[in-house]
matplotlib code that plots the C-alpha trace (Angstrom):
import matplotlib.pyplot as plt

x = [0.0, 1.1, 2.2, 0.7, -2.5, -4.9, -8.3, -9.1, -12.1, -13.1, -15.4, -16.8, -16.7, -19.7, -18.2, -16.2, -12.8, -14.2, -15.4, -12.0, -10.2, -12.4, -11.6, -7.8, -7.8, -9.6, -7.4, -4.4, -5.7, -7.1, -10.3, -12.4, -15.2, -17.3, -19.7, -22.5, -25.8, -27.4, -26.0, -27.8, -25.1, -22.6, -22.4, -23.8, -20.3, -18.6, -15.6, -16.2, -15.9, -18.2, -20.8, -22.0, -25.1, -25.0, -23.7, -20.2, -21.8, -23.1, -20.4, -21.8, -21.9, -18.3, -17.3, -19.0, -17.3, -13.9, -14.3, -11.4, -9.8, -6.0, -6.2, -8.6, -9.0, -11.3, -12.7, -15.7, -17.2, -20.3, -20.8, -22.1, -23.3, -21.0, -22.9, -21.3, -20.8, -19.1, -19.8, -16.2, -14.5, -17.1, -17.0, -13.2, -13.3, -15.6, -13.3, -10.1, -11.8, -12.9, -9.5, -7.8, -10.2, -9.4, -5.7, -5.7, -2.8, -2.9, -5.2, -5.2, -7.4, -8.4, -8.9, -8.8, -5.6, -7.0, -5.5, -2.1, -3.2, -3.4, -7.0, -7.6, -7.0, -9.6, -12.8, -15.4, -18.0, -15.6, -14.5, -17.2, -16.2, -12.5, -13.0, -14.3, -11.5, -9.2, -11.0, -10.7, -6.9, -6.5, -8.2, -5.8, -2.7, -3.5, -4.6, -1.2, -2.0, 0.1, -1.8, -1.3, -3.0, -3.6, -4.5, -5.2, -6.0, -8.9, -9.9, -10.9, -13.1, -12.5, -8.7, -7.0, -5.0, -1.3, 0.4, 2.9, 1.6, 3.9, 3.8, 5.4, 5.3, 3.4, 3.1, 1.4, 2.9, 0.0, -3.6, -5.3, -5.1, -7.4, -9.7, -7.9, -4.4, -5.6, -7.1, -3.8, -1.9, -4.2, -3.8, 0.0, 0.1, -1.2, 2.0, 4.6, 5.3, 7.0, 4.2, 3.2, 2.8, 3.0, 0.9, 1.2, 0.0, -0.2, -0.8, -0.5, 0.4, -2.5, -1.6, -2.7]
y = [0.0, 3.6, 5.9, 8.9, 7.3, 5.9, 6.7, 5.8, 6.4, 3.9, 4.9, 1.9, -0.4, -2.6, -4.0, -7.2, -5.4, -2.8, -5.4, -7.2, -3.9, -3.0, -6.3, -6.0, -2.4, -3.3, -6.3, -4.1, -1.9, 1.1, 2.8, 2.7, 5.0, 4.0, 6.0, 3.7, 4.4, 1.2, 0.1, -3.3, -4.1, -4.3, -7.7, -7.8, -8.5, -5.6, -4.1, -0.4, 1.9, 4.4, 4.2, 7.3, 6.8, 9.0, 9.3, 10.1, 12.5, 14.6, 16.9, 17.3, 13.5, 13.3, 16.1, 14.3, 11.1, 12.7, 14.3, 13.2, 11.1, 10.7, 8.9, 7.7, 4.6, 5.0, 1.8, 3.2, 1.0, 0.5, -3.2, -4.8, -1.5, -0.8, 2.2, 5.7, 7.3, 10.1, 8.7, 7.6, 10.8, 13.1, 11.2, 11.3, 15.1, 15.6, 13.5, 15.4, 18.7, 17.6, 16.2, 19.4, 21.4, 19.1, 18.8, 15.1, 14.1, 10.4, 8.8, 5.4, 5.1, 1.9, 2.1, -0.3, -1.9, -1.0, 2.4, 0.7, -0.5, 1.3, 2.5, 0.9, -2.5, -2.1, -4.2, -1.8, -2.7, -1.6, 1.7, 3.9, 2.8, 2.9, 6.5, 7.5, 5.7, 7.9, 11.0, 9.8, 9.2, 12.8, 14.1, 12.1, 13.0, 16.7, 16.8, 17.7, 15.0, 11.9, 9.6, 6.0, 5.1, 1.3, -0.5, -4.1, -6.7, -9.2, -9.1, -12.6, -12.9, -16.7, -16.3, -16.5, -14.0, -14.8, -11.5, -12.6, -10.5, -8.5, -4.7, -2.7, 0.8, 1.4, -2.2, -5.6, -9.0, -11.1, -11.6, -11.6, -10.6, -11.7, -9.2, -10.0, -9.4, -6.2, -5.0, -6.0, -3.7, -0.8, -1.1, -1.5, 1.8, 3.5, 2.9, 3.5, 6.3, 3.9, 4.2, 7.8, 9.8, 6.6, 4.5, 0.8, -2.6, -5.6, -9.3, -12.6, -16.2, -18.4, -21.6, -24.6]
z = [0.0, -0.8, 2.0, 0.2, -1.1, 1.4, -0.2, -3.8, -5.9, -8.6, -11.5, -13.3, -10.2, -11.2, -14.4, -14.3, -14.1, -11.7, -9.2, -9.4, -8.9, -5.9, -4.3, -5.0, -3.6, -0.5, 0.0, -0.2, 2.6, 0.6, 1.6, -1.6, -2.7, -5.7, -7.9, -9.1, -10.9, -9.5, -6.1, -6.7, -9.2, -6.3, -4.6, -1.1, 0.3, -1.6, 0.1, -0.7, 2.2, 0.7, -2.1, -3.9, -6.1, -9.2, -12.7, -14.0, -16.5, -13.6, -12.4, -8.9, -8.4, -9.5, -7.1, -4.3, -5.1, -5.0, -1.5, 0.6, -2.1, -2.9, -6.3, -9.0, -11.1, -14.2, -15.7, -17.6, -20.2, -22.3, -21.5, -24.8, -26.3, -29.3, -30.6, -30.9, -27.4, -25.6, -22.1, -21.4, -22.6, -21.1, -17.8, -17.8, -18.5, -15.5, -13.3, -14.4, -13.7, -10.2, -9.5, -10.4, -8.2, -5.3, -5.9, -6.6, -8.9, -9.5, -12.0, -13.7, -16.8, -18.6, -22.4, -25.3, -26.6, -30.1, -29.4, -29.9, -33.3, -36.7, -36.8, -40.1, -38.5, -35.8, -36.5, -38.0, -35.3, -32.6, -34.1, -32.4, -28.9, -29.8, -31.0, -27.6, -25.9, -28.0, -26.9, -23.3, -23.9, -25.1, -22.0, -19.8, -21.8, -21.8, -18.1, -16.6, -14.0, -13.0, -15.3, -16.3, -19.6, -19.4, -22.6, -22.0, -24.6, -24.1, -20.5, -19.2, -16.2, -16.3, -16.0, -12.6, -10.5, -11.1, -10.3, -13.0, -15.9, -18.2, -18.7, -21.5, -22.7, -26.0, -26.9, -26.4, -26.8, -25.5, -26.3, -22.8, -19.2, -16.4, -14.7, -11.4, -12.8, -14.4, -11.1, -9.5, -11.9, -11.3, -7.6, -7.9, -9.8, -6.7, -4.9, -7.7, -10.1, -12.5, -15.1, -14.5, -17.8, -19.8, -22.1, -21.2, -22.4, -20.1, -20.7, -19.0, -19.9, -18.8, -20.5, -18.4]

ax = plt.figure().add_subplot(projection="3d")
ax.plot(x, y, z, "-o")
ax.set_aspect("equal")
plt.show()
Protein backbone atom coordinates (compact mmCIF):
# COMPACT_ATOMS: atom_id res chain seq x y z
CA UNK A 1 0.00 0.00 0.00
CA UNK A 2 1.13 3.55 -0.75
CA UNK A 3 2.20 5.92 2.01
CA UNK A 4 0.71 8.92 0.20
CA UNK A 5 -2.46 7.28 -1.12
CA UNK A 6 -4.95 5.90 1.39
CA UNK A 7 -8.30 6.73 -0.22
CA UNK A 8 -9.06 5.81 -3.81
CA UNK A 9 -12.14 6.43 -5.95
CA UNK A 10 -13.11 3.89 -8.60
CA UNK A 11 -15.36 4.87 -11.49
CA UNK A 12 -16.84 1.87 -13.30
CA UNK A 13 -16.73 -0.37 -10.24
CA UNK A 14 -19.70 -2.56 -11.19
CA UNK A 15 -18.20 -4.03 -14.36
CA UNK A 16 -16.17 -7.23 -14.30
CA UNK A 17 -12.84 -5.44 -14.11
CA UNK A 18 -14.21 -2.83 -11.73
CA UNK A 19 -15.39 -5.42 -9.23
CA UNK A 20 -12.03 -7.23 -9.42
CA UNK A 21 -10.20 -3.93 -8.90
CA UNK A 22 -12.40 -2.98 -5.95
CA UNK A 23 -11.60 -6.31 -4.30
CA UNK A 24 -7.85 -5.96 -4.96
CA UNK A 25 -7.76 -2.39 -3.64
CA UNK A 26 -9.63 -3.28 -0.46
CA UNK A 27 -7.40 -6.33 0.04
CA UNK A 28 -4.36 -4.05 -0.24
CA UNK A 29 -5.72 -1.86 2.58
CA UNK A 30 -7.12 1.09 0.63
CA UNK A 31 -10.35 2.84 1.55
CA UNK A 32 -12.39 2.66 -1.64
CA UNK A 33 -15.15 5.01 -2.74
CA UNK A 34 -17.26 4.02 -5.75
CA UNK A 35 -19.72 5.99 -7.87
CA UNK A 36 -22.52 3.75 -9.15
CA UNK A 37 -25.78 4.41 -10.95
CA UNK A 38 -27.35 1.25 -9.53
CA UNK A 39 -26.05 0.06 -6.14
CA UNK A 40 -27.83 -3.27 -6.71
CA UNK A 41 -25.07 -4.09 -9.20
CA UNK A 42 -22.60 -4.27 -6.31
CA UNK A 43 -22.42 -7.67 -4.60
CA UNK A 44 -23.82 -7.83 -1.08
CA UNK A 45 -20.34 -8.47 0.32
CA UNK A 46 -18.64 -5.65 -1.62
CA UNK A 47 -15.63 -4.09 0.07
CA UNK A 48 -16.23 -0.42 -0.74
CA UNK A 49 -15.86 1.93 2.24
CA UNK A 50 -18.25 4.45 0.66
CA UNK A 51 -20.85 4.16 -2.10
CA UNK A 52 -22.04 7.27 -3.93
CA UNK A 53 -25.13 6.80 -6.09
CA UNK A 54 -25.00 8.96 -9.19
CA UNK A 55 -23.69 9.33 -12.72
CA UNK A 56 -20.20 10.12 -14.00
CA UNK A 57 -21.82 12.53 -16.48
CA UNK A 58 -23.13 14.61 -13.57
CA UNK A 59 -20.37 16.93 -12.38
CA UNK A 60 -21.82 17.28 -8.89
CA UNK A 61 -21.92 13.50 -8.44
CA UNK A 62 -18.27 13.30 -9.50
CA UNK A 63 -17.28 16.11 -7.13
CA UNK A 64 -19.05 14.35 -4.27
CA UNK A 65 -17.29 11.07 -5.09
CA UNK A 66 -13.88 12.74 -4.98
CA UNK A 67 -14.32 14.28 -1.52
CA UNK A 68 -11.35 13.17 0.59
CA UNK A 69 -9.75 11.06 -2.14
CA UNK A 70 -6.03 10.70 -2.90
CA UNK A 71 -6.18 8.90 -6.26
CA UNK A 72 -8.58 7.75 -8.96
CA UNK A 73 -9.05 4.62 -11.08
CA UNK A 74 -11.25 4.97 -14.19
CA UNK A 75 -12.68 1.77 -15.68
CA UNK A 76 -15.65 3.19 -17.55
CA UNK A 77 -17.23 0.97 -20.19
CA UNK A 78 -20.35 0.51 -22.29
CA UNK A 79 -20.75 -3.21 -21.55
CA UNK A 80 -22.10 -4.76 -24.77
CA UNK A 81 -23.29 -1.51 -26.34
CA UNK A 82 -21.00 -0.77 -29.29
CA UNK A 83 -22.93 2.24 -30.62
CA UNK A 84 -21.30 5.69 -30.86
CA UNK A 85 -20.79 7.26 -27.42
CA UNK A 86 -19.08 10.10 -25.61
CA UNK A 87 -19.77 8.73 -22.12
CA UNK A 88 -16.22 7.61 -21.38
CA UNK A 89 -14.51 10.78 -22.61
CA UNK A 90 -17.09 13.13 -21.06
CA UNK A 91 -16.98 11.21 -17.78
CA UNK A 92 -13.19 11.33 -17.75
CA UNK A 93 -13.29 15.06 -18.46
CA UNK A 94 -15.60 15.55 -15.45
CA UNK A 95 -13.28 13.45 -13.28
CA UNK A 96 -10.14 15.35 -14.36
CA UNK A 97 -11.84 18.69 -13.73
CA UNK A 98 -12.90 17.63 -10.23
CA UNK A 99 -9.45 16.17 -9.51
CA UNK A 100 -7.78 19.45 -10.38
CA UNK A 101 -10.21 21.37 -8.18
CA UNK A 102 -9.41 19.08 -5.25
CA UNK A 103 -5.65 18.84 -5.86
CA UNK A 104 -5.71 15.09 -6.62
CA UNK A 105 -2.78 14.12 -8.87
CA UNK A 106 -2.86 10.36 -9.52
CA UNK A 107 -5.22 8.78 -12.04
CA UNK A 108 -5.16 5.39 -13.74
CA UNK A 109 -7.39 5.11 -16.80
CA UNK A 110 -8.37 1.90 -18.60
CA UNK A 111 -8.85 2.11 -22.36
CA UNK A 112 -8.78 -0.27 -25.30
CA UNK A 113 -5.63 -1.90 -26.64
CA UNK A 114 -7.02 -0.99 -30.05
CA UNK A 115 -5.47 2.44 -29.44
CA UNK A 116 -2.10 0.72 -29.89
CA UNK A 117 -3.20 -0.49 -33.35
CA UNK A 118 -3.44 1.31 -36.65
CA UNK A 119 -7.04 2.54 -36.75
CA UNK A 120 -7.63 0.90 -40.14
CA UNK A 121 -7.00 -2.51 -38.54
CA UNK A 122 -9.63 -2.07 -35.80
CA UNK A 123 -12.77 -4.17 -36.54
CA UNK A 124 -15.43 -1.84 -37.96
CA UNK A 125 -18.04 -2.66 -35.28
CA UNK A 126 -15.58 -1.61 -32.55
CA UNK A 127 -14.52 1.69 -34.13
CA UNK A 128 -17.17 3.92 -32.43
CA UNK A 129 -16.21 2.79 -28.91
CA UNK A 130 -12.51 2.94 -29.80
CA UNK A 131 -12.97 6.53 -30.99
CA UNK A 132 -14.35 7.51 -27.59
CA UNK A 133 -11.47 5.72 -25.88
CA UNK A 134 -9.21 7.86 -28.05
CA UNK A 135 -10.99 11.02 -26.87
CA UNK A 136 -10.66 9.78 -23.28
CA UNK A 137 -6.95 9.18 -23.88
CA UNK A 138 -6.53 12.75 -25.09
CA UNK A 139 -8.24 14.07 -21.95
CA UNK A 140 -5.77 12.15 -19.78
CA UNK A 141 -2.68 13.01 -21.85
CA UNK A 142 -3.45 16.72 -21.78
CA UNK A 143 -4.58 16.81 -18.13
CA UNK A 144 -1.22 17.68 -16.58
CA UNK A 145 -1.96 15.00 -13.96
CA UNK A 146 0.09 11.93 -13.01
CA UNK A 147 -1.85 9.62 -15.33
CA UNK A 148 -1.30 6.00 -16.31
CA UNK A 149 -2.97 5.09 -19.61
CA UNK A 150 -3.61 1.34 -19.37
CA UNK A 151 -4.46 -0.46 -22.60
CA UNK A 152 -5.19 -4.15 -21.96
CA UNK A 153 -6.02 -6.74 -24.63
CA UNK A 154 -8.90 -9.20 -24.14
CA UNK A 155 -9.92 -9.11 -20.47
CA UNK A 156 -10.86 -12.57 -19.22
CA UNK A 157 -13.13 -12.95 -16.21
CA UNK A 158 -12.52 -16.70 -16.32
CA UNK A 159 -8.75 -16.35 -16.03
CA UNK A 160 -6.98 -16.51 -12.63
CA UNK A 161 -5.03 -14.02 -10.54
CA UNK A 162 -1.34 -14.80 -11.13
CA UNK A 163 0.41 -11.48 -10.34
CA UNK A 164 2.92 -12.58 -13.01
CA UNK A 165 1.65 -10.51 -15.94
CA UNK A 166 3.94 -8.49 -18.20
CA UNK A 167 3.80 -4.71 -18.65
CA UNK A 168 5.43 -2.71 -21.46
CA UNK A 169 5.25 0.85 -22.69
CA UNK A 170 3.36 1.43 -25.96
CA UNK A 171 3.10 -2.23 -26.88
CA UNK A 172 1.36 -5.57 -26.38
CA UNK A 173 2.93 -8.99 -26.79
CA UNK A 174 0.04 -11.07 -25.47
CA UNK A 175 -3.61 -11.60 -26.26
CA UNK A 176 -5.25 -11.58 -22.83
CA UNK A 177 -5.12 -10.55 -19.19
CA UNK A 178 -7.41 -11.67 -16.39
CA UNK A 179 -9.73 -9.20 -14.68
CA UNK A 180 -7.89 -10.04 -11.45
CA UNK A 181 -4.39 -9.38 -12.82
CA UNK A 182 -5.60 -6.16 -14.45
CA UNK A 183 -7.08 -5.03 -11.14
CA UNK A 184 -3.82 -5.97 -9.46
CA UNK A 185 -1.92 -3.75 -11.91
CA UNK A 186 -4.25 -0.79 -11.32
CA UNK A 187 -3.78 -1.10 -7.56
CA UNK A 188 -0.02 -1.52 -7.94
CA UNK A 189 0.07 1.81 -9.82
CA UNK A 190 -1.23 3.54 -6.69
CA UNK A 191 2.05 2.90 -4.89
CA UNK A 192 4.56 3.52 -7.66
CA UNK A 193 5.33 6.32 -10.11
CA UNK A 194 6.99 3.87 -12.52
CA UNK A 195 4.24 4.18 -15.12
CA UNK A 196 3.18 7.81 -14.53
CA UNK A 197 2.75 9.76 -17.76
CA UNK A 198 3.03 6.55 -19.78
CA UNK A 199 0.88 4.46 -22.09
CA UNK A 200 1.18 0.79 -21.20
CA UNK A 201 0.01 -2.58 -22.41
CA UNK A 202 -0.22 -5.57 -20.09
CA UNK A 203 -0.77 -9.27 -20.68
CA UNK A 204 -0.45 -12.63 -19.00
CA UNK A 205 0.39 -16.21 -19.88
CA UNK A 206 -2.53 -18.38 -18.81
CA UNK A 207 -1.65 -21.65 -20.53
CA UNK A 208 -2.69 -24.61 -18.45
